[in-house]
C-alpha positions in Angstrom: 9.9 -98.9 -26.1 6.4 -98.3 -27.8 4.7 -96.8 -24.9 6.8 -94.3 -23.7 7.1 -93.3 -28.0 4.3 -91.9 -28.5 3.7 -90.2 -25.1 7.6 -88.6 -25.9 6.1 -87.4 -29.4 3.0 -85.9 -27.9 4.7 -83.7 -25.4 7.2 -82.5 -28.0 4.6 -81.6 -30.6 2.2 -80.1 -27.9 5.3 -78.2 -26.6 6.0 -77.2 -30.5 2.4 -76.1 -30.9 2.9 -73.6 -27.6 5.8 -71.9 -28.8 4.3 -71.3 -32.6 1.0 -70.2 -31.3 3.1 -67.6 -28.8 5.2 -66.4 -31.7 2.4 -65.8 -33.9 -0.1 -64.0 -31.5 3.1 -61.4 -30.7 3.8 -60.8 -34.2 0.1 -60.2 -34.6 -0.6 -58.4 -31.9 2.2 -57.9 -29.6 0.5 -55.8 -27.1 -2.5 -58.5 -26.7 0.3 -60.9 -26.4 2.0 -60.1 -24.0 -1.5 -58.5 -21.7 -3.0 -62.3 -22.2 0.1 -64.7 -22.4 -0.3 -67.7 -20.3 3.6 -67.8 -19.4 4.1 -65.3 -17.1 2.4 -62.2 -15.6 3.9 -58.8 -14.4 2.5 -57.2 -10.7 2.9 -53.7 -10.0 1.6 -51.8 -7.1 0.1 -49.5 -9.4 -0.4 -48.4 -13.2 -0.7 -44.9 -12.5 2.3 -43.3 -10.4 3.6 -40.1 -10.1 6.1 -38.5 -12.5 9.4 -39.2 -11.3 8.9 -41.3 -8.5 10.4 -45.1 -8.4 8.1 -47.8 -9.1 9.0 -51.6 -9.1 7.5 -54.9 -10.8 7.5 -58.4 -10.6 7.4 -61.3 -13.2 5.9 -64.3 -12.1 6.7 -67.4 -15.0 4.2 -70.0 -14.8 4.8 -73.8 -14.4 3.9 -74.8 -17.5 5.5 -71.9 -19.5 7.4 -74.3 -21.8 10.4 -71.3 -22.3 11.4 -72.0 -18.4 10.8 -76.3 -18.6 14.5 -77.6 -18.0 16.4 -74.8 -17.7 17.8 -72.0 -16.3 16.3 -69.1 -16.4 17.8 -65.8 -16.8 15.0 -62.3 -17.3 15.6 -59.5 -18.7 13.1 -56.1 -18.5 12.2 -53.6 -20.7 10.9 -49.9 -21.0 9.7 -48.4 -23.9 13.0 -50.4 -25.4 14.9 -49.5 -22.9 16.9 -52.3 -21.2 16.9 -52.0 -17.2 19.4 -53.4 -14.9 18.7 -57.0 -14.7 17.1 -58.0 -10.8 18.0 -60.5 -8.8 15.2 -63.4 -8.2 12.7 -63.0 -5.5 12.4 -66.6 -5.2 14.1 -68.5 -7.4 11.7 -71.7 -6.3 8.6 -69.6 -7.7 10.0 -68.3 -10.6 9.4 -65.0 -9.4 11.7 -61.6 -10.7 11.5 -58.2 -9.6 12.9 -55.0 -11.1 12.6 -51.4 -9.6 12.6 -48.6 -11.6 14.7 -45.5 -9.1 12.5 -42.8 -11.3 9.5 -43.4 -13.9 9.9 -40.2 -15.9 7.9 -41.1 -18.9 4.4 -40.3 -19.7 3.5 -43.7 -20.3 5.7 -46.9 -20.5 5.3 -50.6 -21.3 7.5 -53.0 -18.8 7.7 -55.7 -20.6 9.2 -58.9 -19.2 11.5 -60.9 -21.3 13.0 -64.8 -20.8 16.7 -64.8 -22.1 16.6 -68.2 -25.1 20.1 -68.0 -26.4 20.7 -64.9 -28.3 17.4 -63.9 -28.4 14.9 -62.6 -25.8 11.2 -63.7 -25.6 8.7 -61.4 -24.1 6.2 -63.5 -22.0 4.1 -61.0 -19.7 3.6 -56.8 -19.4 2.0 -54.2 -18.1 1.6 -50.1 -19.2 2.5 -47.8 -16.5 0.9 -44.1 -16.6 2.7 -41.2 -14.9 1.3 -37.4 -14.3 0.4 -35.2 -11.4 -1.8 -34.6 -8.8 -5.0 -32.4 -10.9 -4.1 -28.5 -10.2 -7.5 -26.9 -8.9 -9.4 -25.4 -11.3 -9.5 -21.1 -10.9 -11.2 -18.2 -12.3 -14.3 -19.6 -11.6 -17.4 -17.4 -12.6 -20.9 -17.8 -13.3 -23.7 -15.9 -15.2 -27.1 -16.0 -14.9 -29.2 -15.5 -18.4 -32.7 -14.3 -17.9 -33.6 -14.6 -21.1 -36.2 -17.8 -21.8 -35.1 -20.3 -21.2 -33.8 -18.4 -18.2 -30.0 -20.5 -17.4 -27.1 -20.6 -15.1 -23.8 -20.7 -16.7 -20.7 -21.1 -14.9 -16.9 -21.3 -16.3 -13.8 -22.2 -15.5 -9.7 -22.6 -16.4 -7.8 -25.3 -16.0 -4.5 -25.6 -14.4 -1.8 -27.1 -16.0 -1.7 -30.2 -17.5 -1.1 -33.1 -15.1 -0.6 -35.3 -18.1 -3.2 -37.9 -17.0 -7.2 -37.9 -18.0 -8.6 -35.2 -15.8 -12.5 -35.5 -15.1 -14.2 -32.4 -14.0 -17.4 -32.0 -11.7 -19.4 -29.4 -11.0 -20.9 -29.0 -7.4 -24.0 -27.1 -7.0 -25.4 -26.4 -2.9 -28.9 -24.1 -3.3 -29.1 -23.2 0.7 -33.4 -23.0 1.4 -35.6 -24.4 3.7 -33.8 -27.7 2.8 -30.1 -27.6 1.0 -30.1 -29.1 -2.1 -26.9 -30.9 -3.7 -26.5 -31.5 -7.1 -23.2 -32.9 -9.1 -22.9 -32.4 -13.0 -20.2 -35.2 -14.7 -18.4 -32.7 -17.7 -16.8 -34.3 -21.1 -13.3 -34.6 -21.3 -12.0 -31.2 -22.1 -14.7 -29.3 -21.6 -14.4 -26.5 -19.0 -18.1 -24.7 -18.8 -21.5 -25.9 -18.2 -25.0 -24.1 -18.3 -27.2 -25.5 -15.3 -31.4 -25.5 -16.3 -33.5 -22.9 -14.5 -34.9 -25.9 -12.7 -31.6 -26.9 -10.6 -31.2 -23.2 -9.3 -33.4 -20.8 -7.6 -33.4 -17.1 -7.9 -32.8 -15.1 -5.0 -31.2 -17.7 -3.0 -27.9 -18.5 -1.5 -26.2 -21.1 -3.4 -22.5 -22.6 -3.0 -20.6 -23.6 -6.9 -17.1 -25.6 -6.8 -15.9 -27.8 -9.2 -13.6 -30.4 -8.6 -10.6 -32.1 -10.9 -10.0 -36.1 -10.5 -7.5 -38.1 -12.0 -6.2 -41.5 -11.1 -3.7 -39.7 -8.4 -6.5 -38.3 -6.9 -8.6 -35.5 -6.6 -8.5 -31.5 -6.3 -11.3 -28.8 -5.8 -11.7 -24.7 -6.7 -12.5 -22.0 -4.2 -16.1 -21.9 -3.2 -18.2 -19.6 -4.6 -21.1 -18.0 -3.3 -23.9 -15.9 -5.3 -27.5 -15.4 -5.4 -28.3 -15.9 -9.1 -29.9 -12.9 -9.4 -27.6 -10.8 -8.6 -25.2 -12.2 -11.2 -27.7 -12.1 -14.1 -26.7 -11.0 -17.6 -29.7 -8.5 -19.1 -30.1 -8.0 -22.2 -28.8 -4.2 -23.8 -32.6 -1.8 -22.8 -34.1 -0.1 -25.4 -33.6 3.8 -25.7 -37.5 5.1 -26.8 -36.7 8.8 -27.4 -34.6 11.8 -26.7 -35.9 15.5 -26.7 -34.8 18.8 -25.0 -36.8 20.1 -22.2 -38.9 23.0 -22.8 -37.0 26.3 -21.1 -34.3 24.1 -20.0 -31.7 24.8 -22.7 -29.0 22.8 -21.5 -31.0 19.6 -20.8 -32.0 16.5 -22.8 -34.7 14.4 -21.4 -34.3 10.4 -22.9 -36.7 8.1 -22.1 -35.9 3.9 -22.1 -37.5 0.5 -21.0 -36.4 -3.2 -20.9 -36.5 -6.1 -23.2 -39.9 -7.8 -22.8 -38.3 -11.0 -21.1 -37.0 -8.8 -18.6 -40.1 -6.1 -17.8 -40.8 -7.8 -14.8 -37.5 -7.4 -13.0 -37.7 -4.7 -10.6 -35.2 -2.4 -8.6 -32.9 -2.2 -12.0 -29.7 0.5 -12.5 -29.5 2.1 -15.6 -26.1 3.9 -16.8 -27.0 6.6 -19.1 -24.3 8.0 -21.4 -24.3 11.1 -23.7 -21.1 12.5 -26.0 -21.4 15.4 -28.9 -21.5 14.1 -31.7 -18.2 16.1 -32.5 -16.6 15.0 -29.3 -15.0 11.6 -28.1 -16.0 12.5 -24.2 -19.0 10.7 -22.4 -20.8 12.1 -20.0 -22.9 9.6 -17.6 -26.1 9.4 -15.2 -27.3 6.4 -13.2 -30.8 6.3 -11.4 -32.4 3.2 -10.2 -35.8 2.2 -12.0 -38.8 1.4 -9.6 -42.1 0.6 -11.9 -41.0 -1.9 -14.4 -44.3 -2.0 -16.2 -44.0 2.2 -17.3 -41.1 3.7 -19.1 -38.5 5.3 -17.2 -37.0 9.2 -18.5 -34.2 10.4 -17.3 -32.9 13.8 -17.5 -29.3 15.4 -18.1 -28.8 18.9 -17.8 -25.0 20.6 -18.2 -25.2 20.4 -21.6 -23.8 22.6 -24.4 -26.0 24.2 -26.1 -27.6 24.1 -29.3 -25.3 20.3 -29.6 -26.1 17.4 -31.2 -25.5 14.5 -28.6 -25.8 10.3 -29.2 -27.4 8.9 -25.9 -27.6 5.3 -25.2 -28.3 3.3 -22.1 -27.4 -0.1 -20.1 -28.6 -2.1 -17.0 -27.8 -4.0 -14.2 -29.4 -5.6 -11.1 -26.9 -4.5 -8.6 -24.2 -5.5 -8.0 -24.5 -7.9 -11.1 -22.4 -7.0 -14.1 -23.9 -4.0 -17.0 -26.0 -5.0 -19.8 -23.9 -4.5 -23.0 -25.1 -0.6 -24.7 -28.0 0.0 -26.3 -28.1 1.1 -29.7 -27.4 4.8 -29.7 -30.2 7.4 -30.7 -29.7 11.8 -31.0 -31.0 14.7 -29.7 -30.1 18.9 -29.9 -30.0 21.2 -26.9 -31.4 24.2 -28.4 -29.4 27.6 -28.3 -29.2 30.3 -26.0 -31.8 32.5 -26.6 -34.4 30.4 -29.0 -37.3 29.5 -28.6 -37.5 26.0 -27.5 -39.8 23.5 -29.5 -42.1 22.3 -27.6 -42.4 18.5 -26.8 -43.8 16.2 -28.7 -47.8 15.3 -27.6 -47.1 11.5 -27.5 -47.3 9.4 -25.1 -44.3 8.3 -26.9 -42.3 11.0 -28.9 -40.0 10.0 -31.9 -36.4 11.4 -32.0 -36.7 15.3 -32.5 -33.8 17.1 -34.1 -34.2 20.9 -34.5 -34.2 22.8 -37.3 -32.1 25.6 -37.9 -33.2 29.4 -37.8 -32.2 32.9 -36.8 -31.0 33.5 -34.0 -31.0 36.7 -31.7 -28.4 39.1 -31.4 -27.8 37.3 -27.7 -26.5 34.3 -29.3 -22.8 34.8 -28.8 -20.0 33.0 -30.9 -17.9 29.6 -29.4 -15.9 30.4 -26.2 -13.1 28.4 -24.7 -10.2 26.7 -25.4 -9.8 23.8 -27.3 -7.2 21.0 -25.9 -5.1 20.2 -29.5 -2.7 17.6 -30.0 -0.6 18.1 -33.5 1.7 15.4 -34.9 4.0 16.4 -37.3 6.1 14.0 -40.0 8.8 14.1 -42.2 12.1 16.5 -41.9 11.9 20.4 -41.2 13.7 21.2 -44.6 10.3 20.0 -46.9 7.0 19.6 -47.1 5.5 18.2 -43.8 2.8 16.1 -43.5 0.5 16.7 -40.3 -2.1 15.8 -38.2 -4.0 17.4 -36.2 -6.2 16.3 -33.2 -8.8 18.7 -30.9 -11.4 18.7 -28.5 -13.4 20.6 -25.8 -11.8 21.4 -22.8 -13.8 21.9 -19.8 -14.2 25.7 -20.3 -15.5 25.5 -23.7 -18.7 26.0 -24.8 -20.3 26.0 -27.9 -23.4 28.1 -27.9 -24.8 27.0 -30.7 -25.5 24.0 -32.8 -23.9 23.1 -36.0 -20.1 24.3 -34.8 -17.4 23.9 -37.9 -13.7 24.5 -37.1 -11.0 26.2 -39.2 -7.1 25.5 -39.2 -4.8 28.3 -41.0 -1.8 28.7 -41.4 -0.7 32.1 -40.5 2.3 34.4 -42.3 3.4 37.8 -41.7 0.9 40.9 -42.8 1.7 41.3 -46.3 0.8 37.7 -47.8 -2.5 35.8 -48.1 -3.4 33.4 -44.5 -3.5 29.6 -45.8 -6.7 28.2 -45.1 -5.8 24.0 -44.4 -9.0 22.8 -43.2 -13.0 23.5 -42.4 -14.3 20.4 -40.8 -17.0 19.6 -37.7 -15.1 16.7 -37.2 -12.1 16.8 -34.0 -9.4 16.1 -36.4 -7.6 17.6 -39.5 -5.0 16.2 -41.7 -2.7 18.9 -44.1 0.8 19.4 -45.5 2.7 22.2 -43.8 5.5 24.0 -46.4 9.1 24.4 -45.3 9.6 27.1 -42.7 6.1 26.7 -41.0 6.2 27.1 -37.1 2.7 27.4 -35.7 -0.9 27.2 -37.3 -4.2 28.0 -35.4 -7.9 26.6 -35.0 -11.0 28.8 -34.4 -14.3 27.3 -33.7 -17.8 29.0 -35.5 -21.1 28.6 -35.6 -23.9 31.1 -36.7 -23.7 34.0 -34.4 -19.6 34.1 -35.1 -16.3 32.9 -34.9 -14.5 32.3 -31.5 -11.0 33.9 -30.3 -8.2 31.9 -32.6 -6.0 29.2 -30.5 -2.3 28.9 -31.7 -1.0 25.1 -31.6 3.2 25.2 -32.2 4.6 22.8 -35.5 7.8 21.4 -33.5 11.2 20.8 -35.9 12.0 18.4 -33.2 9.9 15.2 -33.1 12.5 13.0 -31.8 13.7 13.7 -28.2 14.2 11.8 -25.0 10.7 9.6 -24.8 9.3 8.2 -21.6 10.7 5.3 -20.0 8.9 2.4 -18.0 5.8 2.4 -19.7 3.1 -0.4 -18.3 -0.6 -0.6 -19.0 -2.9 -2.1 -16.1 -6.5 -2.5 -16.3 -8.7 -0.6 -13.5 -11.7 -2.3 -14.5 -13.9 -3.7 -17.4 -13.7 -0.5 -19.2 -10.5 1.7 -18.1 -6.9 1.5 -18.6 -4.6 3.3 -15.8 -1.0 4.2 -18.3 2.2 4.8 -16.1 5.3 5.8 -17.0 8.7 7.3 -16.2 9.2 10.9 -17.2 12.7 11.9 -18.9 15.3 13.6 -16.8 15.1 17.6 -18.3 14.1 20.9 -17.3 12.6 21.3 -21.0 9.4 19.3 -20.2 6.3 20.8 -20.3 4.1 18.0 -20.3 2.8 14.7 -21.7 0.4 13.6 -24.4 -1.8 10.1 -24.6 -3.1 8.7 -27.1 -5.1 5.1 -28.0 -7.1 3.7 -30.7 -9.2 0.4 -31.2 -6.5 -2.0 -33.2 -9.7 -2.9 -35.0 -10.4 0.1 -36.4 -8.2 2.2 -38.5 -8.7 5.9 -39.6 -8.2 9.7 -37.8 -11.7 9.2 -36.2 -10.9 5.9 -33.9 -8.1 8.0 -32.7 -8.4 9.3 -29.1 -5.8 11.4 -27.0 -5.5 13.2 -23.4 -2.6 15.5 -21.9 -1.1 15.2 -18.9 1.2 17.8 -17.2 4.8 17.1 -16.4 4.6 16.7 -12.9 2.3 13.7 -13.6 3.2 10.2 -14.2 0.6 8.1 -15.2 -3.1 8.9 -17.1 -6.9 7.3 -16.5 -8.3 6.2 -20.2 -12.0 5.3 -19.8 -13.5 6.7 -23.3 -14.3 4.4 -25.2 -12.8 1.3 -23.6 -14.8 -1.8 -24.3 -13.8 -5.7 -22.4 -11.9 -8.0 -24.9 -10.7 -5.5 -27.6 -6.7 -4.7 -28.4 -6.2 -1.2 -27.7 -3.0 0.2 -29.4 -1.6 3.2 -26.6 1.3 5.5 -26.9 2.9 7.9 -24.6 4.1 11.3 -25.9 6.7 13.8 -24.1 6.1 17.3 -24.9 9.2 20.0 -25.0 9.6 23.6 -25.1 11.0 22.9 -28.7 9.5 19.7 -29.7 8.1 16.3 -28.8 10.0 12.9 -27.7 9.8 9.9 -29.9 6.5 7.6 -28.1 6.4 4.8 -26.8 3.8 2.0 -27.4 2.0 -1.0 -26.0 -1.1 -2.9 -26.6 -3.5 -3.7 -23.8 -6.8 -5.4 -22.7 -8.9 -3.8 -19.9 -10.3 -7.8 -19.7 -9.2 -11.1 -21.5 -10.8 -14.3 -22.5 -9.8 -17.7 -24.2 -9.7 -17.3 -27.7 -13.0 -17.8 -29.6 -11.1 -19.5 -32.5 -7.3 -21.9 -32.7 -5.4 -21.6 -35.4 -5.4 -24.2 -38.1 -1.7 -26.3 -38.1 -0.1 -27.2 -41.5 3.0 -29.7 -41.9 4.8 -28.0 -44.8 8.1 -29.9 -45.1 8.2 -33.2 -43.9 11.9 -35.2 -43.5 12.8 -38.2 -42.1 13.6 -37.0 -39.0 12.1 -33.4 -39.0 9.1 -31.7 -39.6 7.8 -28.0 -40.2 4.8 -26.4 -38.9 2.9 -23.2 -39.9 -0.3 -21.6 -38.8 -1.8 -18.6 -39.7 -2.5 -15.7 -36.9 -5.7 -15.6 -35.5 -8.1 -12.9 -36.8 -8.2 -9.4 -34.2 -11.6 -9.4 -33.2 -11.5 -13.1 -32.3 -8.3 -12.6 -30.5 -9.6 -11.7 -27.2 -6.4 -11.1 -25.8 -2.5 -11.1 -25.7 -1.7 -14.7 -27.5 1.0 -17.0 -27.0 1.2 -20.2 -28.4 2.1 -23.6 -27.0 2.6 -27.2 -29.4 2.3 -30.2 -28.1 2.9 -33.4 -30.0 3.5 -37.4 -28.9 4.5 -40.5 -31.1 3.0 -43.8 -31.3 3.8 -44.6 -27.6 2.3 -41.5 -26.3 5.9 -39.7 -25.2 4.6 -35.7 -25.5 6.7 -33.3 -25.9 5.2 -29.3 -25.6 7.4 -26.3 -27.1 6.0 -22.9 -25.8 6.4 -19.8 -29.1 7.5 -16.7 -28.8 3.8 -14.3 -29.6 5.4 -13.5 -32.9 6.1 -16.7 -34.3 4.1 -18.6 -37.0 6.5 -21.4 -37.4 8.0 -23.9 -36.1 10.6 -26.8 -36.5 10.4 -29.7 -34.9 13.9 -31.8 -35.2 15.2 -35.4 -33.4 11.7 -37.1 -34.6 12.2 -40.7 -35.4 12.0 -41.8 -39.2 9.0 -43.9 -40.6 7.4 -43.1 -36.9 3.5 -41.5 -36.8 3.3 -38.2 -34.8 0.5 -36.3 -33.7 0.8 -32.6 -33.2 -1.7 -29.9 -31.4 -1.6 -25.9 -31.0 -2.7 -24.3 -27.9 -3.6 -20.5 -27.9 -3.9 -19.3 -24.2 -4.4 -15.2 -23.0 -4.8 -14.2 -19.3 -8.1 -15.0 -19.5 -8.2 -18.7 -20.9 -6.9 -21.1 -23.5 -8.9 -23.2 -27.0 -6.7 -26.0 -28.0 -7.1 -26.0 -32.2 -7.5 -29.7 -34.3 -4.7 -32.4 -33.7 -2.4 -33.0 -37.3 -1.4 -36.6 -37.7 1.9 -37.1 -39.9 4.3 -39.4 -40.4 8.0 -39.0 -41.0 9.6 -40.2 -44.2 12.3 -43.2 -44.3 15.8 -42.3 -44.2 16.6 -41.2 -47.5 20.0 -42.3 -49.3 20.6 -39.5 -50.7 21.0 -37.5 -47.3 23.2 -40.6 -46.5 25.3 -40.2 -49.1 25.3 -36.2 -48.8 25.9 -36.5 -45.1 29.2 -38.5 -46.1 30.1 -36.5 -49.2 30.2 -33.8 -46.9 32.3 -35.5 -44.1 34.6 -36.4 -46.8 34.9 -32.8 -48.1 35.9 -31.6 -44.3 38.8 -34.2 -43.9 40.1 -33.6 -47.1 40.2 -29.8 -47.2 42.5 -29.7 -44.1 45.0 -32.7 -46.1 44.8 -30.6 -50.0 46.0 -27.5 -47.6 48.5 -29.1 -45.7 49.7 -31.0 -49.0 50.0 -27.7 -51.1 51.7 -26.0 -48.3 54.3 -28.9 -47.7 55.0 -28.8 -51.9 56.0 -25.1 -51.8 57.6 -25.1 -48.6 59.8 -28.9 -49.5 63.5 -27.0 -49.6 62.9 -25.5 -46.3 61.3 -28.7 -44.8 63.9 -30.6 -46.5 66.5 -28.6 -44.5 64.8 -28.6 -41.7 64.3 -32.8 -41.6 67.5 -33.4 -43.7 70.1 -31.1 -43.4 73.3 -31.1 -45.8 76.7 -31.5 -44.8 79.1 -29.0 -46.8 81.5 -30.5 -48.7 84.8 -28.3 -48.6 86.0 -31.1 -51.5 83.4 -29.6 -53.5 83.9 -26.1 -52.6 84.7 -22.9 -54.5 87.8 -22.3 -52.1 89.5 -24.2 -54.2 89.7 -21.8 -56.8 90.8 -19.3 -54.9 94.3 -19.3 -55.0 96.7 -21.7 -56.4 100.1 -23.4 -54.6 102.6 -21.3 -56.4 100.8 -17.9 -55.3 101.1 -18.9 -52.2 104.5 -19.6 -51.9 105.4 -15.9 -54.3 104.4 -14.3 -51.3 106.0 -16.2 -48.7 107.6 -13.3 -47.3 104.4 -11.8 -46.1 103.9 -14.4 -44.1 107.2 -13.7 -41.8 106.4 -11.5 -40.0 103.4 -13.8 -38.2 104.3 -13.9 -34.4 102.2 -15.1 -31.5 99.4 -15.5 -32.6 96.2 -14.0 -30.9 93.0 -15.2 -32.4 90.2 -12.9 -32.9 87.7 -15.3 -34.4 86.5 -13.2 -36.8 85.9 -16.2 -39.2 87.8 -19.6 -40.4 87.7 -22.0 -43.1 88.0 -25.8 -42.8 89.2 -27.3 -45.1 89.1 -31.5 -45.3 91.0 -34.2 -47.1 91.5 -37.8 -47.2 95.6 -38.5 -46.8 97.0 -41.0 -48.8 99.8 -41.6 -46.2 100.1 -40.6 -42.7 103.1 -38.4 -41.2 105.2 -40.5 -38.9 106.7 -37.9 -37.9 104.2 -35.5 -36.9 102.4 -38.2 -35.1 105.5 -38.6 -32.6 105.9 -35.1 -32.5 102.7 -34.3 -31.1 103.1 -37.4 -28.6 102.9 -36.3 -25.0 106.2 -35.9 -23.1 108.2 -35.5 -26.5 110.8 -32.7 -26.6 113.1 -31.2 -28.6 115.6 -28.6 -28.2 114.3 -28.6 -24.5 110.9 -26.2 -25.5 107.6 -28.2 -25.7 106.3 -27.9 -28.8 102.8 -27.6 -29.4 100.5 -29.6 -31.3 96.6 -29.1 -32.7 94.0 -30.2 -30.6 92.6 -33.5 -31.5 88.8 -33.9 -30.9 88.3 -37.9 -30.2 85.2 -39.5 -32.4 82.2 -40.4 -30.8 83.2 -43.8 -31.3 86.0 -43.9 -29.4 89.7 -43.7 -31.2 89.5 -44.0 -34.8 91.8 -45.5 -37.6 93.8 -43.7 -39.0 91.8 -44.4 -42.1 89.0 -43.1 -40.9 90.4 -39.9 -39.6 89.7 -36.7 -41.4 92.6 -33.8 -41.4 91.5 -30.7 -41.4 93.2 -27.0 -41.0 91.5 -23.9 -39.6 92.7 -20.8 -40.2 92.3 -18.0 -37.9 92.4 -14.5 -38.9 93.7 -12.5 -36.1 94.0 -9.3 -38.1 91.9 -6.1 -36.1 89.3 -3.9 -37.1 90.2 -0.7 -38.8 89.3 0.9 -34.9 91.8 -1.1 -33.5 95.3 -1.6 -32.6 97.5 -3.6 -35.3 96.8 -7.2 -33.8 99.5 -10.3 -33.8 99.7 -12.2 -37.0 97.4 -14.9 -38.3 97.6 -18.3 -36.6 96.7 -21.7 -39.0 96.3 -24.9 -36.7 95.9 -28.5 -38.1 93.5 -30.5 -36.8 93.0 -34.5 -36.9 89.2 -34.6 -35.8 86.7 -37.2 -37.3 83.8 -34.8 -36.3 81.5 -33.6 -39.7 82.4 -30.1 -40.4 78.4 -28.6 -39.0 80.2 -26.8 -36.0 82.6 -24.3 -35.7 85.8 -25.5 -34.7 87.6 -24.0 -31.2 90.2 -21.5 -32.1 93.6 -21.6 -30.7 94.5 -21.3 -27.3 95.6 -18.1 -26.3 99.0 -17.2 -24.8 97.1 -17.1 -21.5 95.7 -20.5 -21.5 98.9 -21.9 -22.4 100.3 -20.5 -18.8 102.1 -17.8 -20.7 104.4 -20.1 -22.9 105.2 -19.1 -26.3 103.1 -21.1 -27.8 100.5 -21.1 -30.4 102.8 -18.8 -33.1 104.3 -20.6 -36.4 106.7 -19.1 -38.2 108.0 -20.5 -41.8 110.9 -22.3 -42.6 111.5 -23.0 -45.9 107.5 -24.0 -47.0 106.9 -25.6 -44.2 105.2 -24.4 -40.9 106.6 -24.6 -37.7 106.2 -24.4 -34.0 108.1 -22.4 -32.4 111.5 -24.1 -31.3 109.4 -27.3 -32.2 109.2 -29.6 -35.2 107.8 -28.1 -38.9 104.9 -29.6 -40.5 105.1 -29.5 -44.6 102.6 -27.8 -46.7 102.4 -30.6 -48.5 100.0 -32.5 -45.8 97.7 -29.6 -46.9 96.9 -29.3 -50.7 93.9 -27.6 -50.4 95.5 -24.8 -48.0 97.9 -23.9 -50.9 94.6 -22.5 -53.1 94.2 -20.3 -50.4 95.9 -16.5 -50.7 96.5 -14.1 -47.6 96.8 -10.9 -49.8 97.4 -8.4 -46.7 97.5 -8.0 -43.1 94.9 -5.2 -43.2 91.9 -5.8 -40.8 89.0 -7.7 -42.0 85.4 -6.2 -43.1 
């Protein structure tokens, strides 16, 4: 006894210590306790599975688990707090329990094994399982060589859709030289670009480059890119040294340029020279290959306008590589026709030369040719209207001089003075049109004279049928193809396409082009740059007006935004949060931007919400109260995506006043129909009472008693002697009821079946039995039915009225059936009650005393005229 006692105490104490230790571990760090619990362990085939696939798990209880000693064990499973159907023991003796999740749909789930102890379920072990997808292959892999010291090769790509699992990217290069060299570069998470140093690649050698994406489910690779790093070199902008006119070549200009100092060693470089008149938007281009890198190259461009100032710029590339950016523009002027050209500068590198004005010879003509115009009129035709006029030289236009100016006039009839609307050297003009003005004219002039006026109609109608199906597609880094569907109209004369960069404002940034009515597309090549947004509009032109514009925004080339917006949680509630953000600056969008909001809770349960590009506000609903959430905004274009910073917020606790307000609103909704029903019932209470409890009329309290007294009825007894056989017409009847003090035994006997007097069968009133059987004499309610048989005015004189007595005990609610007709009595002379000495007698039968009907005496029949 003394030996076993201490041992037993020690065992119970150790058991209690273990249980308390486990409970404290769960309270302090539940996740750590589950993973390090000595009581059990959970095994799964893999900790990462495909989203939506099935997963099985096994919970194995250890032999020393105090929760399983000396009792039947009941094991339950939980997944992220949700109870799972209990699995059958895989091996009862080994204390092994299985569970199968047919479809694992959580991105991250905690699978917990619990042991049921009474009313509580004690967690003993668990495992975390992640689910996702195989990574998508990276796309849009491209590499560019930078020849500026230090020389590098930069590659970038676009990741595929989110796999919901941590994904690592590696860049693989293979230099195919005398011996193949392979290198692998591991990138940090979330980085999708890498710069290869100069020592790891070779110029003028073919190199194979690819990107691999790897997560716990597997690996995918992008398409391999084969390139020569030199053919993908991005040069610095060249430097234009000078622009001057060639002697004895009035329509030509020469330009001298060179490469930057870091790239001067490169040979076989292509150069693109572009010239544009300062008052025109049309560029003239020329291309040439440079052979000697150590001598500045000179390019000559002819076929230019005389006496016109041009702006020249250049860009270079190593074919077939990308073009560099444009150089800074430099200006030069072609000489006028007939003016001695200036001598070229004598220095080796002459500076820009601007020709000074001088007196022209008489052989210099005025500007010739037509201008291409586009007039936009705004406002109502009845009032003053604002107008915008744009023009540019056509292919046939010749300025024939420098410093060409343009004049826009409003011409009136010959007796009125012409109004000058504007006088400018630019290609646009804004003015006001007075009421009644239908056209304006424009002329170009130089020092020699003025061109022939061109008439431009000012259309009165500005909202005619527009084009449809407008679409924009890039055809290169510096061109856009505009397509449309023409309206079905015979008055159509053509189309006007206008475009301008969204980053610039003002008339000077707007360009336009015209298309014939048979065309359905237009190629824009002037002033178009990649990663810049452009506003493009198409107008249909008619004989009497122009159509409404159709406008779209477009890019020639898109890339990931340069920055992402900053999220702000403006309103935080217990189950919702309102998020707002600002627009990305236009110069940093780099494409048409759309937004996606990602948010996840403390259990890493992630959700994604796609937002319309025009929205700048989002309300996340169905959140858990008093929980931490993280939210991220992603800005995306067709060229890539950029993530913003992660915003962390905590939802509020459920507010008491919110609960009270909800209960109050529910009470109002329930009380409102009840109140309406009560008001309706109160106003319609009489009708409702008649519907539910109909009132039975009481003839004893009726006003029929005040009609006539008994004396009046006896006074007019001579009028009733004409009553013959009753042939009732059911126009109306009156039921009078009273409880008699005694019964008429003779009347009872005379109405018995088979009784005869004088050999004739007497007529008795019809008696309706009560529903309960034959009533006692005390319960019977005798009453009489008065049937009027007088015809209407339009009918012949009918038989006299008849009076029928009834012993029925039914309530006076329905109509009493009329007295039987002669045809119903088989031709017998029944139903006629002659009067004999103050009594009503059946024909050849017994008589009924008027005393049996005390209330009938109050009824007086004045005459036998028809009733109305």
